[in-house]
C-alpha positions in Angstrom: -33.9 4.9 12.4 -31.0 4.8 15.1 -29.8 1.4 12.7 -30.0 3.3 9.7 -28.1 5.8 10.9 -25.5 3.8 11.9 -25.3 2.1 8.9 -24.7 5.3 6.4 -22.3 6.6 9.3 -20.1 3.1 8.7 -20.9 3.2 4.7 -19.3 6.9 4.5 -16.7 5.7 6.8 -15.4 3.4 4.5 -16.1 5.1 1.2 -14.9 8.7 2.0 -11.6 7.8 2.6 -11.4 5.7 -0.6 -12.7 8.8 -2.5 -10.5 11.0 -1.0 -7.4 9.1 -1.7 -8.5 8.4 -5.3 -8.9 12.4 -6.0 -5.5 12.6 -4.4 -3.9 9.6 -7.1 -5.3 11.7 -9.7 -3.7 14.8 -8.7 -0.4 13.3 -8.8 -0.7 11.2 -11.7 1.3 14.1 -14.0 4.8 14.2 -11.6 7.7 12.6 -13.2 8.7 10.5 -10.6 11.9 9.2 -11.3 14.2 9.8 -14.3 15.8 6.6 -16.5 19.4 7.7 -15.3 18.2 7.1 -11.8 16.4 3.8 -12.2 19.3 1.5 -14.2 21.9 2.8 -11.5 19.3 1.8 -8.2 18.7 -1.6 -10.2 22.3 -2.0 -10.3 23.2 -1.3 -6.4 20.1 -2.8 -5.2 21.0 -6.5 -7.1 24.4 -6.4 -6.0 23.3 -6.2 -2.3 21.2 -8.4 -2.3 21.8 -12.3 -1.4 22.1 -15.4 -3.7 18.2 -16.9 -2.0 16.9 -13.0 -2.4 17.7 -13.5 -5.7 15.9 -16.8 -6.4 13.0 -15.2 -5.2 10.9 -12.3 -7.4 11.7 -8.7 -6.3 7.8 -7.9 -5.4 7.7 -10.9 -2.8 10.4 -9.4 -1.3 9.3 -6.4 -0.5 5.7 -7.8 0.2 6.8 -9.8 3.2 8.9 -7.1 4.0 6.1 -4.6 4.2 4.2 -6.9 5.7 6.7 -7.5 8.7 7.1 -3.8 9.0 3.5 -3.1 9.0 3.0 -6.0 12.5 6.5 -4.2 13.8 5.0 -0.4 13.3 2.1 1.1 11.7 0.7 0.3 7.6 1.6 3.8 7.3 5.3 2.9 7.3 4.5 0.3 5.2 3.0 2.4 3.1 5.6 5.1 2.5 8.2 2.4 2.2 5.9 0.7 -0.8 5.9 4.3 -2.8 9.4 5.1 -2.3 10.3 1.1 -3.8 7.9 2.1 -6.6 9.5 5.3 -7.2 13.1 3.7 -7.1 11.9 0.9 -9.4 9.4 1.6 -11.7 9.2 -2.4 -12.2 7.5 -3.2 -9.1 4.6 -0.5 -10.0 2.9 -3.4 -11.8 2.6 -5.3 -8.3 1.8 -2.2 -6.0 -1.7 -2.7 -6.2 -1.7 -6.2 -4.6 0.6 -5.2 -2.6 -1.0 -2.5 -1.3 -3.8 -4.6 -1.1 -2.4 -6.9 1.5 -1.4 -4.5 3.9 -4.9 -3.3 3.9 -5.9 -6.9 4.7 -3.0 -7.5 6.8 -3.8 -3.7 8.8 -7.4 -5.6 9.5 -6.0 -8.1 11.0 -3.9 -6.3 13.0 -6.3 -4.3 14.7 -8.4 -7.1 15.6 -11.2 -6.4 12.6 -11.1 -2.6 13.2 -11.8 -1.8 9.8 -12.0 2.2 10.9 -8.5 2.2 12.2 -6.8 0.4 9.2 -8.6 2.6 6.8 -7.4 5.8 9.0 -3.5 5.0 7.4 -5.1 5.4 3.9 -3.0 7.4 1.4 -2.8 7.7 -2.2 -0.1 4.7 -2.6 -1.4 2.3 -6.2 -4.7 4.5 -6.3 -7.1 3.0 -3.5 -5.6 -0.5 -3.2 -4.4 0.1 0.3 -8.9 1.0 1.4 -9.7 -1.6 -0.8 -8.1 -4.4 1.1 -9.4 -2.9 4.3 -12.7 -2.9 3.0 -12.2 -6.7 1.9 -11.0 -8.0 5.4 -13.9 -6.3 6.9 -16.4 -7.4 5.3 
């Protein structure tokens, strides 16, 4: 009986945050994240600052590398916040958001030595439930 209760508890520990994140995501889907004028100015400003080496790489790859480094140096919350800010500032990155968030989830589990519950604690409604999915995927 103790084994069954522990298994149910683990399942709830992984599923409950996913449900909470998804419900939070659905609650904010109608929020206009940025205006069209802001997007073009930010794209121009960021492209002027980029180095020639960075221009040859895709923006989503640069962002993924930067956020994975940030996750290792700080914590997943900082990386997820910056992912949300980046996708808000550059809507063209939104189609890559889920894959980046999944990579962050997997990296968070690796950072905490396979402790999925610790990594899952950082889950938030960035790119639906992709971070939580990455955590669950890596914890298997």
